[in-house]
N, C-alpha and C positions, 0 to 999 in steps of 0.2 A: 651607308651602313658600315663600310670598312673604317671610315674616319671615327665612327662611334667606338668601334672595337679598339682601335689604336689608342684613342684618347683614354679609354677606360683602363687599358693596360698600363699606360704611362702613369696615370694618376694613382693606380693601385700600387705600382712600384714606388712612387714617391712617398705614399703613405707608409708603406712598410719600412722604408729607409729611415723613418723617424723613430722606429721602435728599437729598444736595446735588446741584447741577447737574452734568450729565455732562461728563466730560473727553473729549479726543479721543485715545483710545488706539489705537496701531497694533500689530497682532499681528506675530508673527515673519515670516509670509509678506509682510505689508506692508513691513516693514523690509527683507526680502530683495529685494523688487521695487524699493525705493528705490535700491538699489545694483546694479541690473541683474543680480541673481542671481550676482554675481561670485564668491562662495564656492563656487559649483557649476560654474564655468567648466571645460570639458573633462572633466567628470565624467559617468559612466554611472550613472544614478540609478534606484533603486527607491523608490517613494513609498508610504508607509503612511498612508492617509487614509480619509475617508468624506465624507458630505454636509456636515459641519461645517467642512471644510477650504476656507475661502473668504477672499478679501481683504475689506478694509473696504467696498469698493464692490461686492461680491457675486460677483466672478470666482472660479471654482474654482481651487484650488491646482494641480490636475492640468493645467488649461489654461494657467496661467501658466508652469509648468515645461516643458510640451510645446512652447510657443512661444518659450521663452527662447533667446537666441543662445548658441551654443557649449555648450548643455546637452543631453545625450541622455537622455530619459526612456525607460527600458527596460521596466519592469514596475510594476504596481500591486498593493497589498495592502489588504485590508479587515479590520476588527475584528469583534467581536460586533455583531449587528444588520445587518451587511452594508454594501454600497457606498452604499445610499440610506438606511440607518438605520431600516428598517421591518420587519426580520425578527426574530421573537422565538423562533427555534429555531436549530439548526445551519445554517451558511451554506455555500452551494456556490460554487465558482469561477464567474466570469462574465467578460464583456468590457465595457469602457467604450465605449459607442456613439460618443461624440464623437471619440475618439482611435484606437479599434480596438485598444487595449492590453489584454492579459490582466490580469484582477484575480484574484489568488490569495486565497482565504479563509484567514484566520488564526483562524477559529472554526468549523472543520469537521473534516476528517480530521487537519489539522495546526494547532497553535497557535503553532508556531515556524517561521520560514522555513527551508525545507530547502535542501540544496546545489543541487538542481535549480531551485528557485525563484530562487536567488540568482545563477544563471549570467549572466555578462555585466554584473554590477553591481559598482561599486567604492564606491558611497555609498548608504546607506539614509537616507531622510528621513522623519521622523514629523511629521504635522500633523493632530491630532484634538483636539477640544474635550473636556476632562475636566470633571468637576463637583466635584472636591475631596473625594471619599469613598473610603475604602480598598477597599470591596468593589465599586466600579464598575470594570469589567474593562478599560477602555482602557489604564490604566497597566500592567496585567499583560501586555497585548499588546506594549506598548513594551518592557517588561523582557525578554520572550522574544526580541524582535527585536534588542535590544542584545546579548544573549548570543550570538545567531547571528552578529551582526556581529563580535564578538570572536573567535569560533571560525573565521571565514572571512577574517580580516584585512580587514574592510570598515569604512570610515569611517561614523560615525553622526551625523546632524544632527537636532536638534529645532527645529522652528519653533514657538516658544512662544506660549502663549495665557494670558489671565488665569484665575486661579481664580475662578469666578463667585460663590462664597460667601465670598470674602475670604481674605487671607493671614496673618491674625493669630491667629484663634481655632483652638485645638487641643483636641480632646476625645475621650474614650474610652480604653479599655485599649490598651496597646501590643502589637501582634502579636509573638509569639515565633517564633524561627526554625523550630521544629519544627511550626509551624502554617501555614507558607507554602503557598499554592496559588493558583489563578487568581482567587479572590475575596479574596486577601490577598498582594499581590505583594512587599511589603517590610515590615520590622519598623517599623511606624508606627501611629499611632492611627487611629481611625475617621475623624475629621476632622483632616486633617494640615496644612491651611493652606499648601500648596505648589503650585506650578505643575508641569506635566509636565516642563518643562525643568529645574527645580530637583530634581525627583525623579529624573530621569535622572542628574544629577550625583551625587546621593546614592547611587543604586543602583550606579553605576560605582565611586565612591570607596570605599564601605563593603564592596563585594564584591571589590575588587581586580581588576576586569575590565580586561583589556588591550585597550582599544579607543580609537580616536581619536574623541573626542566633542566636538561643537561645538553650542552652543545659540545660536540667533538670538533674542535676548531681545525682548520687547515694549518699545515706547517709550510713556511717558506713564502707565504703570500703577503704582500704589503698593499696598502690602500692605493698607491699610485700605479699599481700593476694593472694593465689591460690583459685580456686573455692571452695575447701573443707572448706575454712575458712568462707565462706559467710553465711552458713545456708540456702542457696537457693536450690531449687530442680533443678537438672540437667535435661535438655530436650535436647535430641540429635538434633543438629541443621541441620543435613543433612543426607542422606541415608547411607553414609560411615563414618560418625563420630558417632559411636554407643555407645561409652563409653568415659568417661572423659579422660582416658589414651590416647585415639587416638587424642584428641585435643593437647595433650602435644607432641606426637611423630610426628604429621603431618608436622610441619615446616621443619623437617629433612628428613623424609622418602619421602615426596612429591617431593623432589628435583629430584629423579630418575624416577618419574612417566612418563616422556616423553620417556624413553628408553624401551627396550623390556624385562623389569623385571616387574612381577606382584607385586603390593604393597598390595595385599590382598583383592582388590575389588572382590566381589563374594565369600567371606568367612565370617565367623563369627567375624574375627578380622582384618579388614582392617587397614593398617598403623601400625600394630603390627607384621606383618608377611610379608616376601617378598621372591621372588625366581623366578625360571624359569625352563623349562624342562631340560636345559643344565647346571644348577647350581649344585654345589656339596656342600651341606649344612655343612658337617663336616669340610671341608677345610675353608669355609667362616667363620663359627663360631669360629674356632681355631684362624684364623688370627685376627679377630676383638677382641676376648677376650685377645689376647696378648697385645693389645694397652692399656688395663686397663682403659678404659674410665669411668669417674665417673657416678655413679648412674644407671648403666645399665649392663646387661649380655646378651649373645647371645647363643641360643641353636639351634642345627640342627632341621629342620622341613620339613615335607612333607604335601602338600595340593593340592587340585584340585579346582580351582575357578569355580563357577557355572555361572559366567558372566564376562564381561570385558576381559582384557588381558589374554590369554592362557585359555580361557573358555573350560571347560570339558577336560583339559589336565593336567596330573599329573605333579606337580612342586616340586622341592626340593629347600630348601633355609634355612632361619633362622627365628626364632621367637625372637622378641626384648622384653626383660623383664626389665621394669623400676623398679629398686630396691630402688631408693631414688629420690623423686620428686624435692627436693631442689638442689641436685647435678647434676641431669641429664641435659646434654646440647644437645638439640635436633638437632640443625643445625650442630654442630661439629660432632655429631654421624652420621648424614647424609653424611657429606663429607668423613668421614672415611669409610663408607660403599661404597660410590662411588669409592674411591681409591682402596679399597680391590677388588671390582668387576673388575676394570681395571687391577690390578696386576694378579688376578687368572684366569680371563676369557677374555683376550684381543681380542680374535677373535669372541667369541660368543656374547659378550655384545655389542649391537648396540647403539652407543652414538650420532647418528645424531641429536636427539632432546633433548640431555642432557640440553641444554641451555634454554629450553622452560619456565621453572619455576624459575630456578636459575637466569637467565637473567644477567649473568656476564661472558663475553667471557674470561677474564683473568683467572678466577677460573676454567672454563671448560677446557681451554687449559692446565692449570697446572695439573688438574686431568689426562688428557690424556697423559701428558708428564711424569707421574709417580712421580711428586713432592710430598714430604712428606705432608700429610693432615694438620698437625698443622702449617706447613710453609704457606700453602695456607690461612689458617684461620688468621694467623698473619697479612696478608696484609689488613685485614678489620679493624684493631684496630683504626687507625687514622680516617678513614671515620666514624666509629661508634662514636668516641669521638666528632666529629663535629655534627653528628646527635643528640647526647645527648644535645648539646648546642642549636641546632635548635628547638628541641621539647620543651625545657624548658618553653617558654612563653605560650604554649598552654595547659600545664598540669593543671588538676583540682584537683588532689589528692596528698596527701603527701606520 
């Protein structure tokens, strides 16, 4: 165990040494406060946010808008994981204690603001930190809210935030329109390299939604920047994204979450560790290390989840050690892990729901057929090139 800790400390230090000095990025809410919230003057606002909606100096977006001159904050809305970002099940309505305002859950009975919820509102404002992965649901909440705004002739504003894993890399199969759902909000790859504001522009533009959309862009952020470059304080956006590293690994490790492998929920390091009672960590780590994937190493691990899959059951598997943030390819790594599980444990690994988050039958069939993982990935290149062209008109940052 001591060797584990030392190796992890060394690799983390190596990864951090590859990152340049942080800039002074200002998010959309910071930019809005710089201009005294003037774009919202005389507006009746519904705010979609959670605990990540804060200014650079730590003030809640809800408090900023509540105190803003000539702005009327009417109603609040929360996404999956709730107002405080700690709930891992359906979320109930609540009240914000500081303001006394009602908080409607958009991850309970309704996932789209209803006519009743929107009463007295002429502008919906979205301020939530996303993590740059297609199946993370905050963008789905945003899309549903944009649709509701269009249906009710309500203006929509996004207070933008950086993509914490960068705005250049795109990876994974492109979601097709017949597979759209709450873990797939738009026809985009698993790792899309866009901010919430850019995605809002794309969703409105490509779906022909008739809505007045305004994005208050960040200042000082560039596409090549990872979160460490921003100078912003990291706030864990959900119960199982507890460290910045997990935002980076999530688009790849999440691929296998529909199967009977624990991805570390119920441990201190979700999405950095995975395994199952039937898994042999030594074999899995050896096979994956032989692939010499960039920016990552694998070590055998034993763990017992306290919740979720394989709760209170001893598991064996691997720990994922990101050694270089720039070189690490999350989705490619996830496909290699899936192929290794199929090679080593073809009977024990239950793949009936492998396609739940990957949402690409051709890739799933190739994994199950034992096709080389890099050959599977090569099939995505042309669709990703086309997506790069599609997203171009909607980008806000260089």
